[in-house]
N, C-alpha and C positions, 0 to 999 in steps of 0.2 A: 741856441739849444735851450731846453728846459733846465731850470736850476736844480731840480731833484726828481727822483722817481716818484710817480703817483700811482695810487691804487684806490679801489673802492674802500670806503670807510667801514662798511659792514662786512660781516663774514661772507665769503664768496662760495658759490657752489663749485663742484668739481669741474675743472677745465680739462683740455686735451692732455695736459702734462701730468694729471693726477691730482687728487685732493690733498695729499700730505706733503707735496714737494713745492717749495717756493720757486716762482718763476720770475726772473728779472730780464726784461726785454727792452732793447733799444731799437728805435725805428729811425733810420737815416733817410729822410725823404723830404721833398718840398711840395708834394701834391696835397694841398690843403683839404680838398674834399675827401680823399682817401684817408688821410690822417684823422680827420674829424670822426668819421664813421668807425675807423679802427679803434681809436682811443676810447670811444663810448663802449664798444664791445669789450675791450680789455678791462675797463673799469668794472663792467658788470660781472666778469668772470674772476676778478680779483688778481690779475697779473700786475705786478709792479712794472712800470714802463716809463720811458722818457722819449721825447722826440728830438732828434738832432737834425737841424736844417742846413748844415753846411759841412765842408770837409773837416774831419776830426782826426787828429794824429792817432796813430796806432797805440801809443803809450796811454793816451786818454781812454781808449776803449778798454785796454787791459785793466786800468784802475777801476773801471765800473763793475767788475766782477759779474758779468752778464751770464745768463743761461743761453741767450740767443740774440741774434742781430738780424733785422730785416733791413736791407740796404738797396737803394736805387743807385746803381753805379754812375748814372748820369750826374748825380750830385758831386761826385769826386772829380769830375772833369778828366783831363788828359792823363792824370796819374792814377786812374781807377785801377788798372790791372796791377801796377806795381804795389799800390796800396793794399789790394786784396791779397796778393801773394805774401806781403809782409804780415798782414793781420793773421792769415791762416797759419803762417809759420810761428808767430808769437803766441797764438791761442789755438792750438790744435784741438782742444776740447770744446771750443765755442761752436754752437750751432749757427750756421750762416745761411740765410735764405735771401737770394737775390730777387728783388721784385722791381722790374724795370720795364721800359717800353719795348716795342718790337725789336728783335735781334736776329742775327743770323745763326745758323747751326754752329758755325765756327766759333762765334762769340760764346754761345752757351757751353760748348764743349770746353773752351778755354777756361771759363769761369769755374766749371765743375772740376777740371783737372787742377786748377790752382788751389782748390780746397773748399769751395762752396758746397753745401749739402743739397741745395735744391734751387731751382730757377723758375720764377713765375713771370709770365708776360702780362703787362698791363694792357688794357684795363682788366682788373680782376676783382673779385668780391672779397672784402675783408675777412669774411668767414673762412674762405679758402686759405687765405694767408695764415690765419690763426691755426687752422687744422694742420697745415704743412709745418709750421713752426713746432706745434705740439708733437707731431710725428718725428721730426728731426731730434728734438730734445729727448723724447722717449727712447729712441734707438740709441742715442749716445749714452744715456744713463744705464740702459740695459747692458751695453757693451762694457762700460766701466765696471758695472757690478759683476759681470761674468769674469772679467780679467782678474778680479781679486777673490772670487767665490771659492770656498772650499768644496771639495767633492762631497756629494750627498750619497749615503749608503742606505739601502733598504733591502733586506733579504739578500738576494744574489745580485741585485742591481746597484750599479754605481753610476751616478750622473755627474758628468764633468762639464760644467757650464763654460769654463774657459776654453774648451775644445769643441763645443757644440756636439758632444758625443755622449752616448750612454753605453754601458757595458753590462753584460750578464755573465757572471762567473769568468770575467776576463775577456769574453768574446764581444766584439763590437756589435751593438744593436743597429740594424740598418733602418735608420729613420730619416724621413724628409725633414726639412727645416721646420715646417709647421708642426709635424708630429713631435719633434724634439721640444719645441716651445710649449707644446701642450703638456708633455710629461714633466718638463722643468717647472712649469707653473703649478701643477698639481703637487709635485714633491715639495716645492717651496712653502706650500700652505701647511706643511707639517701635521697632517691628519685632519685639518679643517675641511668641511664640506664647501666646495665652491659651486655656486649656482651656474647653470648653463649660460645664462645671460652674461655673467661676469667673465666666464671663461672665453666666450666669444669676443667680448669687448677687449679683453687684454691680449688675446692671441691674434684675432683678425683685425682689431684696431677700430671697430665701429660697432654701432648697436645691432643686435640680432633682429632680423625680420621675423614676424610671426610665422610659425610653421617651419622655420629653417632647422634642419637636422644635421647641419655640418659638424657640430660638436659630437653628436652621437656617432656619426660615421667615423670621425677621426679617433674617437675613443676605441671603437671596435677594431680599427686597424692596429693601434698601438697594443691593445690587449692581445691580439693574435700573435704579434711579434714577441711580446713578453712570454706568452704561454709556450710558444715553440721552443724557446731557450731555457725557460724556467718553469716547467709544468707543476712543480711542487708548491708554488706560491701564487697567490692572487694579489695584485698590486693596485688595480683601479677598481674601486667599489662604487656601485650605483646607489644613490638615494633617490628612489622613485619620486618623480614630480619636483625634484629639487635640483640635483646635480651629481657631482662626483667627488670622491675622496681618495687620496693616495696613501696607502699603508701596506707594508708587507705582512700578509697573514697567510696561514696554511690554506692551500686550495680546497674548494668544496664548500665555501660559505654560502653559495647559492644566491648571490646578490647581483648576478649579471642580468641584463635585460634582453629582450628579444633582439635579434640581429636587425640592423637598419641597413637596408640596401641603398646603394648609390643610385641616383636617378639614371634610368636607361637613356641612351642617346636617341634623339628623334631621327627616324628614318627619312632619308631624302626621297622626295617623290620621283617616280620613274619619268624619264624624258618622254615627251609626246612623240608619237610616230611621225615620221616625215610625211608631208603632204596632208 
């Protein structure tokens, strides 16, 4: 294994786990080609990482204080399943991505049930592995933050991140998961304007395509639900050409934008007549 964690010497750009959060990754693998390309990419985005090329005791993994582990279970040999179960039990907060050769459905299901967060089949592109690791770590950090988050209050709205729910005057606001993540993100900004691109990246998880109006559509849906239960207040404010801001202000400020309709479904062609 490598003697220590390595990372790029210069300041790194934002990676999938976010610009302000340190990432410590270990890769347990013997595929030299995959490791070489992956390591170069990890250096470029500034993630601390080390390569482990043989079976590693669970206690050693614990002492590394990792954010995530990418593991080829073939390296662990016959004791792979027992090792994975012990690791997941000892480090329930560790993001674990299995990246291994062809497998059966039963094997993948077993790994995920033992505690792995994701499963990638080789051959795979290192960029995909990095994206999946980033996604796993992001979800875990969000879950940990929600578990300890205090309720947010604005006007008649109370946002309970620990319960994935929002309430208006004590009545539960009927939100989908993505709608809740949208209102949670806006409220957490504490009055700061969030650009559409930032909202899309943090809620949907990837860059917004040109012309995509998903953010506007979801804002419209959440606004309607808030207005129905709390008509005296306006919560989501539009900054035209920029994005949105969350603050409880008396209704009638006139900062809402024209309705954005969802794309209409494409009609199926009529079947051709027989003969």
